[in-house]
N, C-alpha and C positions, 0 to 999 in steps of 0.2 A: 498471137499466139498467145496461149491460156495460159497463166500464170502456172497452174497445174503442174499444165506438158513440160513449160519451163526447169520444174523443179524438179519433174522429173529427170527432165537428158543429165539435169546438172548433176545429179544426184548415179546417173549410170558414169555419166567421165568417171566422177567420184572415186567410182567402183570398181572401174579398169585402172585407172592409174596408182592406186593401191594394190592389185589382182599381181600388178605388174610389178611394183615395186615390192612387194613379198617374192615375185618368182625369183625376182634376181636376187635378192636377197640372201634366198638360200640359197641360190645355184655358189653364188660367191660362197660365204660359210661352207659350201663342202668340196670349195679347193682347194678354202683357207687351209680344214681339216687335211685332205691331202699333202699338201705343201707342205703342212708341219711332221704328217708321217712321213716323206719324201727326206726334209732334211732331220729328221729320229734315224731315219736308216742312212742317210752317207754320216751323219758324226759315228755311226757305226764301226763302216771302215774306217776311215781316219782315224780314231781310237785303235784298232785292232794292225796297225795300218803299221801306223806312230808304233807301239811296241812293239811292233816287226824288225819295224830297223834299229831299234832300240837294243834290241834280243841282239844283233848283226852286227854293230859295235861292238858289245860286247864280249861276243862271238871272236870276234877280229882281236881286243884286245887281248883277252887272257886265256883262250883256247880250252877251256873248262868242255867237259863233257855235260854238266849241268847245261852252261847254254847252249850248247848243242842239243842237247831231247827238249828243251826249253821255247828255243826256236823252231824243230820240228813240228811242235806240236801246236804253235799257234799258226805256221803256216797249214797244217790240214784243217783246222778251223776256217783259218779265213779262204779256202780253197771250195771247201762245203758251200761256205755263204754266196760263193761265186754260183755255185751250178743249183745252188736252192731253186723252187720254182719261183719264188715271191721275188727273187734277183731278176729272173728273167725276166719277169714285166718292166722291172725297176732298169735293167740293160737298156731295154728296147727303146723307154721311153726318153733315156737320154743319152743315148747314144754309147752306151757302156760295150762293147760288143768285142775291143780287147786284150778286156779288163783279165779275165780270163788266163789269156795267152802271156802279157808278159807279168803276170804272178807264176805263170810253169817260168816264164823266161832267171827271172829270180832261184824261183829253187833247184833249177839244172845250173843253173851259176854254183850257189853257196855247196850240192850238190861233187862240183866241179872241183869246189875249191880243196874242201872238207878231203876225195881221192888226191892232191897233189900234198895235201900234209901228211898224211899217211903214208904213203911214197918214200921211198929212202930213209939214211939215215947223215946218222954228221959226214962220214968221212967221204961219201959218198961225190960222184967228179963234179953233177950234173946241179949242185949243191946251187950254183949262183943262178943259174938258171930257173932252179926252180921256182926262189923265189922270188923274182923278179913275175915268174908268171904266176905266183900270188897273187902279189902288189896286183895284177893288173884287175885281175880278177874280182878280190874284193872292191874297190876302184866300181868293177862295173855291177859290185851288188848291190851296194849304199846305193848309182844312181843310179840303177832297175828299182829300187826300193823308193827313192825317192822322186822318180817319175811317177811311180804307184801311186804315190802321197800325195803329191799335188794334183791328179788329174781327178782327185776324189776331193777335196780343196774348193779346186775351181767347180767343180759338179755340187761342195756343198755354197760359196756365193749367188752359184746361176739361181741356186732355187729358194734363197734369203733374198735376190733380186723378184724373184716370180710375186713369194710374200710380199712383200710390197707395194712394189703392182697394185695385187688384189686388196690389199688397204684399203689402199687408195683410192681407187676404183668405189670399193666398200661407201668410201666417206664422200665420193662425192653422187653415189648415189643417195645417202640420205641426206646432199645439202638440195638435190634435184629435187628430194622425194617433197622436203617442206618448203621448198619456193613452190612447188607445185601447188599442196593443199593452200598457202599461204595464198596465192593464185586466183585458186577456184571460193576461200571466205569471202578475199576484197570482193571477188566477182561475184559472191552471191550479195554480201554487204551493197553491193553498187544495185547490183539490183531490184533487191527486194526496197533501197531504198528509191529508188524510183519508181518502183513499179508497184510494190506497198506502202512506204509506210508514206513518203509524200503526197500519194493520192490522198492515205486515208485524214493525213493532217486538212487536209485541204475541206473534206468531206466533214470532219469534223470540226471547224471552220462556220460553215457552210450552215452545217446545226446551228451551234450559237446563236450567229446572228437570224438566221429564222424561227430558234428558239425567242433570240426577243425580240419578237414580231414583224419584218420583213420578208414580209411571204414575196415578195418580187424577184428576190437573188435569185442565180441562179450557182450552182455548184464549177458546172460547164467541165466534166472531164469526159472524153470523149475515146477511149481507150477500150481495144476492142475485149480486152480482159477482165473477171470477177469486180474487180475494182470499179471497170464500167458502165459496168452492166448497173450495180450495186445505183450509183453514182444519177442511173436515168431516172430511174427505181419511183428514189429520191423527189428529182426532181418534174415525174410527174406526179408523188406526195403531195409536193408544196404547191398544186399549182391546181391542184382537187379543192385543199386546202384554203388554199384562197379561191377559188367560185365558193366552195359554202358559208365560207365569213363575209364577216361583216368587213370594209375596208383597215389598211392598215392602222390608218391614222388617226381613226375611231377604235380599232383597239388598246391602243398603244393609250391615249386619254383614257380610256375606258381603266384601264389598267391602273393607272397612274391614283387616276380618281379614286377609284378602287385602297389603293396603296394605305392613300392619305388618308385615305377613310379609316380603314381599318387602325394605322399607328397615332389619330385623335382619338378610336375609340381604345384600342390597348392607353393612351397618356391618360386620358379620363380615371379608365379603370384602377391605372395603376393610383392614379393622385385621390380619390379616393379609399381605395384600397386601405394608404399611407394613413389616410388622414382615419383610417376607421380602426384600422390595427393600431396608433400609436394616441388617439383623445386620449384624455386622463380624465374625461367624463363619460362616465358607463354613456350604453347605448345600448337599446333593446328592442328589434321589430318583433311586432307581435300581428295575431290575429285574433280577433274580441271576436265572444260570442254569446248569442243571443238561444235569450227563449221570450216567444212571442215582445220583442224588441227592448228587453229590457234585460242588459252586461249580468253574465252569471261568472263568463268565467273567462279565461285569454291562451294561448299559446306560445309560448316561446320558438318565433324561426331560426333566429340570425343577435347574435347578442360576441361581445368585442374581449376584449383582454382584462379590461376596464371593469367591466363591470363584476367576473368575478372578484376583483381582488380590492374592491371596493363594498360587494355585498358578501363576501366569500361564500356565496353558492356557484355548486361545481356541477356540469353535465345538467346543465338547463331545457338544450335544443329540442323539442318535440317535447315539451313537455309543459304540462299547468302547472298554473301558478300553483291551484292549490294542492297538485301536487307535489308544489318544490315545498310552499309555503304554508304548512297547513294552521290553517285557524286564521289564513289573511279576508278572509271575506267576510266575517264577523266579527274579528277585530279595524278595517278603513273598508267597509264598505264605499263611501265617499271612493276614494278609488279608480272602484266602476262601473260609477257613476260617470265619472271625469274622462275615464276609458272610452267607456260607451259612448257618450256628447263627442267625445274625439272624433273617432272612427265613423261616424254616423251626418255627422254635419259635416268634416273638415277642415272644422275653425279648429288650430289648432292654440291652447293654454297653456299657463305656467301658472305653479302653484307650492305649495313647500306640504311637508306630511309628514306626519313621525308614526314609522312600520312599528309596531309595539314589536310580535313575533321574530322582529333582527335587534328590536332595542339602537333605533339607530332614526335621525334626523335625515329627510333627502329634499332640494330644489329637484324637479323634476320640469322639464319644456318637453313638447308635448305636441305633436303633429300629425298624421293623416293622410299617406301617400297612395295609396287609395282608398275604396268602402272597406269597411268592417276591419279594417286594416290599420297600423294604430305605428308610432316609434317614440320611443319614448330615452331623451338623455338627459344622466339626471346627475349629480353632483351629492358626496356626503355631506352633511353639513353642520352633522352630532354638534364638533369640537367648536363650533360658531354658536351654536344656539342652548348651550351649555358656557360659553364666558358671556352673552346677552342676559342667561340668569345670574351668574355672579354675578355681572358688573349693577341686577336687577338688584341682588339680595345687597349687592356692600353698599351700594349707594343709599340704603333704608336704614343700615343696618347700623352703624353710630345710632343713632334714633331712636331707633329698637334696643335698643344694647339694654339689658336693667341696671348693669353699670358706671361710674363715672366714663367718659370720653371726653378728652378736648385733645384740640388743634391751636399747634403753635406758630409762630412763624419762626427765622432763624436768628430772629431778635429777640427772639422771648414772648414776644404780647399775644395769647390768648387770642383769638379771631374765631373761636366757633368750642361750643361746648354742649351736650346733652340736654335730655332734661334729668337725665338718674342726678347729676351732675349737683343741680337745683338741689333737688330731692337729698340731697348727700349732706347739700350746705346745711341745708331749713332742719334736719334732723340732730344736727353739729353747734347748732346754734344761732345766733343773730350777729355772732364773731366770727364764724367759720369766713372765711371769702375764699376766690378762684382758684388764685395764686399760691391757697396753701397745700393745693393737690402736687406743684410744681418738687422737684428732689433739692436737696439743696448745690448738688454738686449740677447743676441744667447747664453752665456755663462751660463744665468737661464735656458734658454731650451735644453739648450744639458743636463744638470746636474740633471732639470727633467727627462727626457726623459732615461735617464741611470736605476734612481731609480727605473721605469715602474710610479709616479703616474701617468702621463698624458701620450695620444700619442697623444691629437691636441690642435692645440697650433691661434689664433690669435692677428697677429698683424696688426697693420699702419705705415706703412713708407715713409719717402716724398725723394725721391731724387731727386739732384737742386730745380725744381720744383715743381715737380711733386709727391701725392700723390700714395699711393698704398695699399688696401689693403692686405696679406697676412694670406695666410690660408698654415700653416706649422704642416709638416703630417712627425711623426716617424716609419717609415718602420721597426718594428723590428726587423724581421729575416734575412734583410738584415744590421743592423744597420744603416742605413744610415736619413738623414733630408730631405724630399721632402719640397721645397717650391712656392706656387706657388702666381704669382703675380696679382694682376686687378688693371687698370688703374680708381680713380675712387674721378679725380680732375673736373672733371664737376660734379660732383653728390656731391663733398662735398661746390662746391661755390653755387650749384644750395643751398641746402641745406643750405647755409647760407643766400643767399639773401629769401629763404619761410621765415626765422629764422627773417631778417629783415622787411618783409614786416608783419609777423603776429603783430610785436611791436608794428607796425605802424597802425595797422588795430586792433586793444585793442589801441589803444590810439586817434585812429581817433569815434571810438567807447565809448572809457571814454569823450573824448570831445564834441561827439552827444549826449550823454544823459546827458552833463552837461547843452546844450545849449538848449536843451528840456529841460531840467528839469527849469532853468534859465526865458528862453522867456516867457512857459507856465508864471509859476508866474510874472514874469512883465507885461503880457496882462492880467492878469487879474485886475485890476484897470481900467484902458482906457478902457475895457467891461463893468465891472460892472457899469463904468459910460454910456455910452452907451444906456444898457439896462437899468439904472432908468431913465435917461430922456427920452427915445425912450414912460416909462409906460408914466413918468408923463404929458408929451405932449400927448398921447394919451388921458387922464383921460381930459388935459384941454380943446384939443379943440374937444373933440368928437361930431361931428353933428354940430360946429361952421367952419369945414373946409370941400370939398368937397367931394365926394366920393374917388374921388380918394387920397386925401390926406389920409386919413379915412386909405386903403390900406396900402400905403406905408409905413406910421409909423409903421402899422402891421409889414408888412414884416422883417424891423428896429427890430423891439422886438425878433422875431419866431429867427434871424440870430442870432442876437450877444445872448439868452439863445444858441441855437448850441454851440456856439461855445465856453460859457467857459462850458457845458459838453464835448464837446473836449477837449477842455486847461484841465479840470481835470482827466480827462482820459488819457490824456498824461503824465501827472505831477505821474498818478496811476503807468502806465506803466516805467515810469524813473524811479518811487521809488522802484520797484522792485529791479532792480539790481543795488541801492547803496547798500553804504554798508554792516560792516558783517556780516553776516548769523547766528544767535544765535539761532543755533539746542540747543532741550531736547529731551529728553523719552517726547513722546506726547500721550492719547490714543485717537487714530480719532474721537469715538463715542463721548469725549465729546464734540472734532471740531466740527460737526454733530449735537450736545447738542442746543449747541452758536450758530450757524448757523441760525440752523434750529428755534430757540428766535428771534433770529435780522430779519429774512423773514416773522415772523409772518404773518404781515399786510397782505403782497404780497399774502401768502399761503392762507389765511383767506378771500380774496377778488377772486382770481380766482376760490377755494373749489378745493385748490393742496393737491393729498393726497402723503405722503412721508413716504416709507417702506425703510426696511434695513437687510443686514444680522449683524452677528456680527462683527467686525470690529478692527484691532488687533493696540497692542501699535507702533510707528518708534520715530525716530529720528530726529522729525523735526521743523521747524518754527511753530507754533503755529497761529500767526497772520498769517500768506502766506497760509497756509491750510484753516483756516477759506473765505480765501479770494479766492481763487482755486473751493471749496465747493461753496460757497452764487454767483457767475460766473455760472455755469454747471447748478447750481438748476434754478438759474434766469434765464437760459438762455431755458433749457427745460420748466418751465412755459409761456418762450412767444410765445415757437416754437409747442404753445400746439393744434392747429388749433379748430376743434370746437370742441373736445372731450374737458371734464376734466381732469387735466394737473395727470399722476402715473405717476409717482419718485422711484424706485427701487436704491436704491445705496448698493453695496459689493467687496468683496476682498478675492481676490489670492493668493496663492506664486505661483511665479515661479522663484524654484532660486534659489539666492541672490535678487529678489526684491519683494516685494506686488505688485500686479497689482489691481486700483482700477475704478471702474466701473458704470458710473450714465446713466443708460436705464432708457428710458421715453419711450411714445407711439404716439408722436408729428407728426409734416407735413415729417418729415427725410429731409435725401438731397439724392441728388444722387454721390455715391460715389469718382466717379471724382472728384466734388471740397473736395474730403479731406483732400488735405496738403493746398487748399487756402485760407480754412476758417480759417486758426490758422494766416494769415501772415495781420498785422498791413492795419487796414484801409479796406478791404476787405468785402463784403457783398451779398451776394443771393440772397438779395432783397430789396426790394425800402423803404427809412424809411419812408416814409406814409404811407406802408401798417405794419411794423416793423418797430421800433423803435433803437435805437443807435447808436454806433460809428465805430463798429466794432474794437477793442478794447479789447473783455472782454477775449474771445480765447488765443489771442496774451498775455495777461497777465497770463494765465490759461497754457500757451506754459511755457513760461519764469521761472515761479515760479518752474515747475514740472523740469528744465533743472537746473534750481539753486542749488536745490535737490537733482542731481546725476541723474535723472528719465526722462524718456522723459511723452511729450499726443503729443495723437493720437485720432480717432474717426472711428463709422464704421455705413452705414445707408444705405436705401434704402428707397424711395420716396415714401409716405403714411404709414409705417410701424415704425414709432419711428428713434430715432438713440440712440447711445448707444457709450460717453465719456468717454477713458479709461486714468490712467495716474499709473506713474511706479514709483514707492518709495522704495529705500538700506532698504532692512531689517538688 
């Protein structure tokens, strides 16, 4: 039977089982619902009849009219319930046809009891008989009510038992359905295992065996289903394949040989690729270009990482060397000749060449794998070539050195000297000897060199009247001292002369300052008299002399005043450089504040605005710093031009110095005069236009230099000026 047919039958059976289970469950569920309704209805009768019994007992105990009315109302309600259409179907199903009759008996008994109680009085002769009748009727009433109640209680128990049986039946059906489904699933699993899984696994195993080369293998599944048909078709395909291919042994041998060849080729490629990529030497595979058998260029086909690392050339593959290294054809034509010769003849060569465009030496080995192609393996030997040149140079250096050179062992014995040493001895006279070049503390130098504490020493040695500066070098590998001597006699004489000149200049400057101070001080009194008396003459003889005489007196007075101003400025300039400079830590903000207070009248008159940045604390002379700031601020106010003065003072740290700046927006000056304005009495404007002696900026420069700094200016005409001075931090 086909697998598809079996699957359809199994599906139909499963559907039938599920439909039967569903129908049974629906029927039982409906039965459960009906029984639940019946239980509810029975409970309703039980409740009503229980209440009726309780009312009967209440009436028998108290004989109240209220209890009578309640009993009658409830009796009528129960009677109506028994006469309703719903109860008729319920009564037929459960055999309760006499329930209404029994309820009528209860009603009649209750009516008789009431009638007996309402007849007769207390003195009636039949009181005793009537009491007994009442007692019998009450007992009959209670028994009839209890019998009716018991009937309904039994009915309730009967319905509950049906409910339990129905629930058990549903549970049984559930279990039966689960078992049926389980059986179906297990049966399907067994069927699939036997009819599908095992044959497919066997077919897969056979396919792997045949795929491995065993074309004689037969799967051997002969079932009449689809898997059997597939297996037979597979066996026929294997037989056809076996007929059109070589024998199994030859095929296996060919496959194994091919695998070994591929593995060996892959291993060889990996080996050479690893060598190619990780070799420290540069590698370049190139094609040579010829023109009439003359090499003219070559193209890079492949290079390794070391090629780029050693040469610094990037992205060269596919490019010609004339593009990669412009000018190489002109600078190194021999490179093209060698490469071209190897590419044509196939004979390898090895050579060293200096590539001027790359500024490096290369050691190159070149061979040809095929005609017109070559491989160059190279290393950069620039460092080696330089070392060789240095060795050659050093080898000839002592002899070529124009200064005396000595070599001696660690026992102090001289075993080499150059010609310059002999020439120096001849120049100094016959009494001079080579040992005169040795420093006096040679023993200490040798001991220090032996201990390895120092290798270089400097000494100055006087041989006769000649002074030599000696650089002594301990050549540790050779265990020798090499002494290089240089004649510095003229330099020492020049230094001595310069030192004496500097001392003379310092004395001259001190004398000049002293003279300027004394002269200025001594000139004050005569000038004061000239000025006073010329003013007195002008006041006394004003208008009494002619106009020319008055003009002459004015000239004398103005000249005397200008001379006084000039002398005062000279005195101030000389005072800046005199005496010791008392330096204390001072806040420049406090110094500026005091300076602005002193200049308050001038600033108010000119309507000048002075601003500042935070200023540091520096170690200076407060008086001279105030004088420096006062001169620069006064200078900014004086050269303001037509605009109101705007002055800003700032400071910035530059290394070990504080640099202060006083910037204005005045007339400025040409930058070519930036040094001239700091010289004494040098002015850029006439005294008629701008008053002053030209000493203020010189004083500023001198104060800054006395504090270890300097003073300079930057400006452009019409754009203001900035004056700087620096003070050590």
